[in-house]
C-alpha positions in Angstrom: 34.2 -10.6 -17.3 32.0 -12.4 -19.8 32.5 -15.6 -17.9 31.6 -13.9 -14.6 28.4 -12.5 -16.1 27.4 -15.8 -17.7 27.9 -17.7 -14.4 26.0 -15.0 -12.5 23.1 -15.3 -14.9 23.2 -19.1 -14.5 22.9 -18.7 -10.7 20.0 -16.3 -11.1 18.3 -18.5 -13.6 18.7 -21.6 -11.5 17.3 -19.8 -8.5 14.4 -18.4 -10.5 13.6 -21.8 -12.2 13.4 -23.6 -8.9 11.3 -21.1 -7.1 9.2 -19.1 -9.5 6.1 -21.4 -9.6 4.0 -22.0 -6.5 0.9 -23.9 -5.5 -0.6 -22.6 -2.3 -3.5 -21.7 -0.1 -3.8 -18.2 1.3 -4.1 -17.7 5.1 -7.8 -17.6 6.2 -10.1 -17.5 9.2 -12.8 -20.0 10.2 -14.9 -20.4 13.3 -15.8 -23.7 15.2 -18.7 -25.4 13.4 -18.3 -23.3 10.2 -17.7 -24.6 6.7 -15.7 -22.3 4.4 -14.8 -22.5 0.7 -11.0 -22.5 0.2 -9.0 -22.0 -3.0 -5.7 -23.5 -4.0 -3.8 -21.0 -6.2 -1.3 -21.8 -8.9 1.2 -19.0 -9.8 3.2 -20.2 -12.8 5.5 -18.7 -15.4 6.0 -22.2 -17.0 3.2 -24.2 -18.6 1.9 -27.4 -17.0 -0.5 -30.2 -17.9 -0.6 -32.1 -14.6 0.0 -31.5 -10.9 -0.1 -33.4 -7.6 0.1 -32.3 -4.0 -0.2 -33.8 -0.5 -2.4 -31.8 1.9 -1.8 -32.2 5.7 -4.7 -30.9 7.8 -4.4 -30.0 11.5 -6.7 -31.4 14.2 -10.2 -29.9 14.0 -10.3 -29.4 10.3 -11.7 -31.8 7.6 -12.4 -31.6 3.9 -16.1 -32.0 2.8 -16.9 -35.4 1.4 -19.8 -37.1 -0.3 -20.2 -40.9 -0.4 -16.6 -41.2 0.9 -15.1 -39.0 -1.8 -13.4 -35.7 -1.2 -15.2 -32.9 -3.0 -12.5 -31.1 -4.9 -13.5 -28.9 -7.9 -11.4 -27.5 -10.7 -11.9 -23.8 -11.8 -12.1 -22.5 -15.3 -8.2 -22.5 -15.4 -8.4 -26.2 -16.2 -8.1 -27.5 -19.8 -11.0 -29.1 -21.6 -10.4 -32.6 -20.3 -8.6 -32.0 -17.0 -9.9 -34.2 -14.1 -9.1 -34.2 -10.4 -8.9 -37.2 -8.2 -8.0 -37.6 -4.5 -7.1 -40.2 -1.9 -6.0 -40.4 1.7 -2.4 -41.7 2.2 -1.2 -43.9 5.0 0.5 -40.8 6.5 -2.9 -39.1 6.9 -2.3 -36.6 4.1 -4.8 -36.2 1.3 -3.2 -36.4 -2.1 -4.8 -34.6 -5.1 -3.9 -35.5 -8.7 -4.9 -33.3 -11.6 -4.2 -34.6 -15.1 -5.3 -34.3 -18.8 -5.4 -37.3 -21.1 -4.5 -35.1 -24.1 -1.9 -33.0 -22.2 -3.9 -29.9 -22.1 -2.2 -27.0 -20.3 -3.6 -25.0 -17.4 -4.9 -21.5 -18.5 -3.4 -18.2 -17.4 -0.5 -17.7 -15.0 -2.1 -17.0 -11.6 -5.3 -17.5 -9.6 -7.3 -20.4 -8.2 -7.0 -23.8 -9.8 -8.8 -25.9 -7.2 -11.7 -25.2 -4.8 -13.0 -27.2 -1.9 -14.8 -26.8 1.4 -13.1 -26.9 4.8 -15.2 -27.8 7.8 -14.1 -26.8 11.4 -15.5 -29.1 14.1 -17.0 -27.5 17.3 -13.7 -27.9 19.2 -11.5 -26.2 16.6 -9.2 -23.6 18.1 -6.7 -21.6 16.0 -4.2 -20.7 15.0 -3.3 -24.0 13.2 -1.4 -24.7 10.0 -2.3 -26.6 6.8 0.8 -27.9 5.0 1.1 -28.9 1.3 4.1 -31.0 0.5 5.4 -33.2 -2.4 4.1 -30.7 -4.9 5.1 -31.8 -8.4 3.9 -30.5 -11.8 4.6 -32.0 -15.2 4.8 -30.1 -18.5 3.7 -31.1 -22.0 6.9 -33.1 -22.4 6.1 -35.0 -19.2 9.1 -33.4 -17.4 8.7 -33.1 -13.6 9.0 -29.8 -11.9 9.3 -29.7 -8.1 7.6 -26.8 -6.3 8.4 -25.6 -2.7 6.3 -26.8 0.2 3.7 -24.4 1.4 2.2 -23.5 4.9 -1.1 -21.9 5.4 -2.1 -20.3 8.8 -5.7 -20.9 9.8 -7.1 -18.7 12.7 -10.4 -18.0 14.3 -12.1 -14.6 13.6 -11.0 -12.1 16.2 -7.7 -13.8 16.9 -4.9 -11.3 17.4 -1.4 -12.7 16.5 1.4 -12.1 18.9 3.6 -9.1 18.3 6.7 -10.2 16.4 9.8 -10.4 18.6 12.2 -9.4 15.8 13.8 -12.8 15.7 12.2 -13.9 12.4 14.1 -13.0 9.3 12.1 -10.5 7.2 12.4 -8.5 3.9 10.2 -5.5 3.9 9.5 -1.9 3.0 8.5 0.6 5.7 5.3 2.6 5.3 5.8 5.9 3.6 3.9 8.9 2.1 4.1 10.2 -1.5 2.2 13.0 -3.2 0.8 12.9 -6.8 3.6 13.6 -9.3 6.3 13.0 -6.7 9.3 10.7 -7.0 10.6 9.2 -3.7 13.6 7.0 -2.8 12.4 3.8 -1.1 14.4 1.2 0.8 13.9 -2.6 1.1 15.2 -3.7 4.4 16.5 -7.1 5.4 16.4 -8.1 9.1 18.3 -11.4 9.4 19.7 -13.5 12.2 20.9 -16.1 9.7 23.4 -15.5 6.9 22.3 -15.4 3.3 24.0 -15.2 0.0 21.1 -14.7 -2.4 17.5 -13.5 -2.3 14.5 -13.1 -4.5 11.1 -11.3 -4.0 8.1 -10.4 -6.1 6.9 -6.8 -5.7 3.2 -6.0 -6.4 2.5 -2.3 -6.9 -0.9 -0.7 -6.6 -2.4 1.5 -9.3 -0.8 4.9 -9.5 2.7 3.9 -8.5 5.6 2.8 -10.8 9.3 2.0 -10.3 11.8 4.3 -12.1 13.2 2.8 -15.3 16.0 3.6 -17.8 16.0 2.0 -21.3 13.3 -0.4 -20.1 15.3 -1.6 -17.1 14.1 -1.1 -13.5 16.7 0.9 -11.5 17.3 -1.1 -8.4 20.5 -0.5 -6.5 22.3 -2.5 -3.8 23.5 -0.8 -0.6 26.8 -1.4 1.2 25.2 -4.4 2.8 26.0 -6.4 -0.4 29.0 -8.7 -0.7 31.8 -7.9 -3.1 30.3 -9.6 -6.1 26.6 -9.4 -5.5 24.5 -8.3 -8.5 20.8 -7.5 -8.7 18.5 -8.1 -11.7 14.8 -7.6 -12.2 12.0 -8.4 -14.7 8.2 -8.1 -14.9 6.2 -11.4 -14.5 3.0 -12.2 -16.4 1.1 -11.5 -13.1 2.3 -7.9 -13.2 4.7 -8.3 -10.3 8.2 -7.2 -10.6 10.7 -9.9 -9.5 14.1 -8.9 -8.1 17.0 -11.4 -7.9 20.1 -10.8 -5.8 23.0 -13.3 -6.1 26.7 -13.7 -5.6 28.9 -16.0 -7.8 31.3 -16.5 -4.9 28.5 -17.1 -2.4 29.3 -13.9 -0.5 27.0 -13.2 2.4 25.1 -10.0 3.0 26.8 -7.7 5.5 25.2 -6.9 8.9 21.8 -8.0 10.3 19.5 -5.2 9.7 18.9 -2.1 7.5 18.4 -1.4 3.8 19.7 -3.9 1.2 18.0 -2.5 -1.9 17.0 1.1 -2.9 14.9 2.3 -5.8 12.7 5.3 -6.8 8.9 5.1 -6.7 7.0 7.5 -9.0 3.4 8.5 -8.1 1.4 9.6 -11.2 -0.7 12.7 -11.0 -3.9 10.8 -10.2 -2.4 8.9 -7.2 -4.6 8.8 -4.2 -3.7 6.8 -1.0 -3.8 4.9 1.1 -2.6 2.0 -1.1 -0.5 -1.1 -0.3 2.7 -2.5 -1.9 2.9 -6.3 -1.4 6.0 -8.5 -1.5 5.5 -12.2 -2.0 7.4 -15.3 -2.8 10.4 -14.1 -0.8 13.1 -16.7 -0.8 16.7 -16.5 0.4 19.5 -19.1 0.1 22.4 -19.5 2.5 26.0 -20.5 1.8 25.0 -24.1 1.5 22.4 -23.2 -1.1 19.6 -24.2 1.3 16.3 -22.2 0.6 14.6 -20.2 3.4 11.1 -19.0 2.8 10.3 -15.6 4.3 6.8 -14.3 5.2 4.9 -12.1 2.7 5.1 -8.4 3.7 3.0 -5.4 3.0 3.7 -1.6 3.0 1.1 1.1 3.4 1.6 4.1 1.1 -0.2 7.3 2.0 -0.6 10.6 0.1 -3.0 12.3 -2.3 -5.8 12.1 0.2 -8.1 15.2 0.0 -7.9 17.6 2.9 -10.8 17.6 5.3 -12.8 20.8 4.5 -12.9 23.5 7.2 -16.5 24.7 6.9 -16.7 27.0 9.9 -14.4 29.6 11.3 -14.7 32.4 13.9 -12.5 35.5 13.9 -11.2 37.2 17.0 -12.9 40.5 18.1 -11.9 43.8 16.7 -12.6 47.4 17.9 -13.3 49.4 14.7 -13.1 53.2 14.9 -16.1 55.2 13.6 -16.0 56.1 10.0 -13.7 53.3 8.9 -14.8 50.7 6.4 -13.1 47.3 7.1 -13.3 44.2 5.1 -12.8 40.8 6.6 -11.6 38.5 3.8 -12.5 34.9 4.5 -10.8 32.7 2.0 -12.9 30.0 0.3 -11.7 27.1 -1.8 -12.5 26.9 -4.6 -12.6 30.7 -5.0 -15.3 30.5 -7.6 -17.6 28.3 -5.4 -20.8 30.0 -6.6 -22.9 27.4 -4.8 -21.5 28.4 -1.4 -23.9 29.8 1.1 -22.4 31.8 3.9 -24.1 32.1 7.2 -22.6 34.8 9.5 -23.3 36.6 12.7 -21.8 39.6 14.5 -22.1 41.6 17.7 -22.1 44.6 15.4 -25.5 44.8 13.6 -24.2 47.4 11.1 -22.4 44.9 9.0 -23.5 45.9 5.5 -22.8 43.0 3.1 -21.4 39.5 2.7 -19.9 39.1 -0.8 -20.1 35.8 -2.7 -16.4 35.1 -2.0 -16.9 35.5 1.7 -15.8 39.2 2.0 -17.6 40.9 4.8 -17.9 44.7 5.3 -18.7 46.8 8.3 -19.5 50.5 8.1 -19.8 51.8 11.7 -17.8 51.8 14.9 -18.2 48.9 17.2 -16.7 45.6 18.3 -17.0 42.9 15.6 -16.8 39.1 16.1 -17.6 37.2 12.9 -18.5 33.5 12.5 -18.7 32.2 8.9 -19.8 28.7 7.7 -20.5 27.1 4.4 -23.4 24.7 3.7 -22.0 23.0 0.7 -18.7 21.7 2.1 -16.5 24.4 0.4 -13.2 24.8 2.2 -12.8 28.0 4.3 -9.3 29.1 5.1 -8.4 29.9 8.7 -6.6 33.1 7.7 -8.1 36.5 7.1 -7.0 40.0 6.5 -8.3 43.5 7.4 -8.0 46.1 4.7 -8.8 49.8 5.1 -10.7 50.9 2.0 -12.5 54.1 2.9 -12.3 57.2 0.7 -8.7 58.4 0.4 -9.2 62.2 0.4 -6.7 64.8 1.6 -7.7 66.8 4.7 -9.8 64.0 6.3 -9.6 64.3 10.1 -8.4 60.6 10.2 -5.5 61.3 7.8 -3.2 61.7 10.8 0.2 61.7 9.0 -1.2 63.9 6.2 -0.2 61.7 3.3 -3.6 62.0 1.7 -4.6 58.4 2.5 -6.2 56.7 5.4 -4.1 53.6 6.1 -3.1 51.3 8.9 -0.3 53.8 9.8 -3.0 56.4 10.7 -4.9 53.8 12.8 -1.7 52.9 14.7 -0.9 56.6 15.3 -4.4 57.1 16.7 -4.1 54.1 19.1 -0.7 55.4 20.3 -2.1 58.8 20.9 -5.0 57.4 22.9 -2.6 55.3 25.0 -0.5 58.3 25.8 2.5 57.3 23.7 
């Protein structure tokens, strides 16, 4: 058993070490004739002192130059003596080289390291792709680290991508709703035409949402789609993302081609207010030949906690009120102590006597009453109301039909039945 666990950890470690760090450009839009500043981001758990990459531009895009030199700039993530140089290779790619004479390391673990301006000529038409290949970083011991190739999609503003056909392999969470203080079971789905034995993904949670833990460990579970010896592990990266790693010592493949592969509980704190998004990035699967497959980033919309739209105006139905009965129309208001509420009201019966601060309306005489109530400060009016008979409860009153000493809705019902000949 110990040997199995050790070998499993080695598989996960090897997968993580070869895929954790990335040098990439986010997708962006640009119009013909436009110049746009672009960032090259470095997400790294390891420390590096130098880096190179070859940038392949599509037709219609160029990098801004001055006196024949490409104008690449380093951000404040550089060390004190880092410099950047660039040259065009015979393949047409533009190679950038970042180095420090004194082996200074790059600062922080995520964000832009390089900026430059992209220029679209007047004939540019997207979507096109920018590729970065041959990405190699060196650490302070001058050891080389090979990072995965990257592809950036460049489109024109207003471009609508085609609807996915479902053929592309994808690892994603469906949109869902959760209320403040609630815990909800969430599934991560894998739709795959190809077979895979291992998978990793980085989950970025918005403010107000956390993943359930026990003794400091995130509680991720695999479904029946796992192979016999698949295991899942997780850890928090310096970027704040939570990385999950799924691997099989025997290179077992995942079962089926769609549906949930991972489940976990999401907890919304008491202040959560949607809509928010959960992002999954750096999604990499390996097949039974240990070949890596890079999946698209995915996002999930989480709703809940949004304040209800106030109902600031209601109108009751009409009521025929017998003479001598006092009736209260109780119109609920939220909050109940909304002292700044101002109620405007109207009625076909002009003998309505009062409108209380809480929206209670009284009528004293017989007549047909139709009431409209509104608030001017946005207080929320309920759509329900009640009618309560509250007139003097004395014995012998001509309206005390059943003789119980009280005038109630029973007496009113009996009067109506009598008038109808029942």
